[in-house]
Steps between C-alpha positions, in 0.01 A plus 500: 500500500233736368477662842871585484457663159200700622688605814793615286271703275331661800840593644608649166182704464518617861863611477436673165199680648702606804773638273244691293335646810840592643599676176167684488543618859855619429377694195221660704745601774736652244213694339399637841857605576532673161170680555618622841832614352315711241291680760 
């Protein structure tokens, strides 16, 4: 039972981390595009 709870927590943390990384990458790409547009 405890293993299932731990597995669920790990999945939650992993998916949250993936979302955060994805958002950070999108923001970085947008910043690069804006910088290129200003040149």
